[in-house]
N, C-alpha and C positions, 0 to 999 in steps of 0.2 A: 504494500500499499504506500503511495506517495505521502511524503511528510504533510503536504498541504491538506490532503485528504483527512489524516489523521487529526488536525487541529480543527477542523470545521465540522460541527454537527449540524444536520439540517434535515427538516422534515417536509413534506410537501405541502405547500398551501392550497387552501380549497380551489384557488385559481391562480395560476402563475402570475406574478404580480412584479417580478424583477424587472421587467421592462416599463412599469408604470411611471409618469412623469413625477419626478422627485424634486423636493425643494431643499435647499440647504440654508437659505436665509429667510424667515430669521431663525436662529438658532433655539431650540426649545429647551427648556428644563424638564426633566421627566423624574418624578420621584416614585419609587416602588418599595415599599417596606422599610420606609426611613432612608434609603440610599438615593442619591441625587445622581442624575447622569445628564449629558448634554447629547443632542442629537447630531449626527452626522449628516444626516438627510431624513426627508420624511414624505409621506403623500397622503392622500385622504384614506387610503387603506392600512398603512403602517409606518414604523418608523425604525431607523437604525441607530442604535445608541452607542455611545463611546464607553466602553467598559461592559463588564459581566457582572451582573448582580448576583450576590451570594445566594446559594440554594436554589438557583433557577435550573430547569430540565427543560429539554425539548418538549413541546406540546403541552408545557405547564400553563394555566390561565394565570394571568396577571392583572392586578388593578392598580392604579395609581393616579397622579395628579400630573399634569401637563400645562405648560404655559411657556410663552416667549421669555428668554433671559431678561432680566431687569424690569418686567412689568408686573403689574399687580394681578394680571387677568390669569386665571387658572380654571382648569375644569377637569373633572375625574374622566377617566377611561378604562376600558376593560379589553382585553385581548389575550394573545396567547403566544408562546415563545416559539418561533419557527425556525430561528437559526442562532447557533452560538459558535463564534470565530475566536477560537483561544490565541490563536497566532495573531489575528488583526485586532483583538480586544474589543469585540463589538459583539452586540446581542441584536437580532432583528425581531420585532414584534408586530404581529397582524393584528390589526384593531377588529375588534367584533362590531356587528351591526348594531349593537346597543349603545355603541359610542356616537350616537346622533349628534349630541352637542359638540364632539370634537370635530365632526364633519362640517357643521355649520360655522364653527369658530375658525378652523383651519385657514380657509380663504380669506376671511377678515383680517387674521393676523398677518398674511402676506401683504396684504394691502397697507396694513396700518404699521407693520414693524418691519418689513422686508427691505425698506429702501435705507434703512440705516447703515 
């Protein structure tokens, strides 16, 4: 097995979304179980976090708080872990359909905070 394959764990998303339009600005702050992360990039369907949360596993449901860094605006989100890359120190989270607030706020945050 290649080294890169050994360091990346991944499961199939319900729909392949790696080609989805991704945004890197504004950078979002994500809090999961008291640990904070910043986003590498994100879309309406998910986000790539800088770092790996303690005690996360593939296909594990996660809940947390998300909002633009430096902004008081936040909302709750739910999703599941779909990729853990130990080598790149990133975690991919697929947002669930219950995160309607997130889907409504993300485009607004791009307009409001993305030009900074």
